[in-house]
C-alpha positions in Angstrom: -20.0 -17.8 7.7 -21.5 -15.9 10.6 -19.5 -14.9 13.6 -20.6 -13.4 16.9 -22.2 -9.9 16.5 -20.6 -7.0 18.3 -21.9 -3.4 18.9 -20.4 -1.5 15.9 -22.1 1.9 16.0 -18.6 3.5 16.1 -17.5 1.9 12.9 -18.1 2.9 9.3 -19.8 -0.1 7.7 -19.5 -1.8 4.4 -21.3 0.2 1.6 -20.1 3.6 2.9 -18.3 5.6 0.1 -15.4 6.4 2.5 -14.4 2.7 2.4 -14.2 2.7 -1.3 -11.9 5.8 -1.7 -8.1 5.8 -1.5 -7.3 7.4 1.9 -5.6 10.7 2.1 -1.8 10.6 2.8 -0.7 12.1 6.1 1.6 15.1 5.6 4.1 16.3 8.3 3.7 13.2 10.5 6.1 14.3 13.3 4.3 17.6 13.8 0.8 16.4 13.6 -0.9 16.9 17.1 -4.0 14.9 16.0 -2.1 11.6 15.3 -1.7 10.6 18.9 -5.5 11.0 19.3 -6.2 8.9 16.2 -3.7 6.2 17.5 -5.7 6.3 20.9 -9.0 5.9 19.1 -7.6 3.1 16.9 -6.3 1.2 19.9 -9.6 1.6 21.7 -11.5 0.3 18.6 -9.1 -2.6 18.0 -10.2 -4.6 21.1 -9.3 -8.2 20.7 -9.1 -7.8 16.9 -6.0 -7.9 14.8 -6.3 -4.7 12.8 -8.3 -1.5 12.2 -7.8 1.4 9.9 -8.6 5.1 10.2 -11.3 5.1 7.4 -13.2 2.4 9.6 -13.5 5.2 12.2 -14.6 7.8 9.7 -11.2 9.5 9.1 -9.8 9.5 5.5 -6.1 8.9 6.4 -3.5 6.3 5.4 -3.2 5.0 8.9 -3.8 1.5 10.4 -3.2 -0.3 13.6 -2.1 -4.0 13.4 -1.4 -6.7 15.9 0.4 -9.7 14.2 -0.6 -12.2 16.8 -3.1 -12.3 19.7 -0.4 -11.6 22.4 1.4 -8.8 20.4 1.4 -5.3 21.2 -0.3 -3.4 18.3 1.8 -1.0 16.1 0.7 1.9 14.0 1.6 2.4 10.4 1.2 5.8 8.8 1.4 6.2 5.0 2.0 2.4 4.5 3.3 1.3 1.1 3.8 -2.2 0.0 7.3 -2.6 -1.3 7.4 -6.3 -2.1 5.0 -9.2 -1.9 5.6 -12.8 -2.1 4.3 -14.9 -4.9 3.3 -17.7 -2.4 -0.4 -17.1 -1.4 -1.9 -18.3 1.8 -5.6 -18.5 2.7 -7.1 -17.9 6.1 -10.4 -16.9 7.8 -10.7 -13.2 8.5 -13.4 -11.0 9.9 -13.8 -7.2 9.4 -15.1 -4.6 11.9 -16.8 -2.9 9.0 -18.7 -6.0 8.1 -20.0 -7.2 11.4 -21.3 -10.8 11.9 -19.4 -12.4 8.9 -16.0 -14.1 8.3 -14.6 -15.2 5.0 -11.6 -17.1 3.7 -9.2 -14.5 2.2 -6.2 -15.3 0.1 -3.2 -13.0 0.7 0.5 -13.0 0.0 2.5 -15.2 2.5 4.8 -12.3 3.2 5.0 -8.6 2.3 7.5 -5.9 3.0 5.9 -2.6 4.0 7.4 0.9 4.3 5.6 3.2 6.7 6.1 6.0 9.2 5.7 5.8 13.0 4.1 8.5 15.2 7.4 10.4 15.5 7.8 10.5 11.8 10.5 7.9 11.7 10.5 5.8 8.4 10.4 2.0 8.8 
């Protein structure tokens, strides 16, 4: 299914090797002066979308920004790790900033528990 096109010159597009590699863990989160800049870049790139990851902006780092619902404030997850996923699966239409102009029905677990760090290094 096609969706509306958007200028995407700042996004790494599907097929780029960076998107196929496991991103690099972020060490010393609380002391990293570059993370607030990455957070700002992710927020700028997010626009009206629900999520964007550092590799989509050309940075191999285990970092993503997510908004659960359209009116929610996005939150950053550094070094995320899925701890538990439900057996129940749900399907929904999704788009991807690295695959402009397309949407697909994607099946995912109905719920996941994720461990991650905030910008200040606090574990959640």
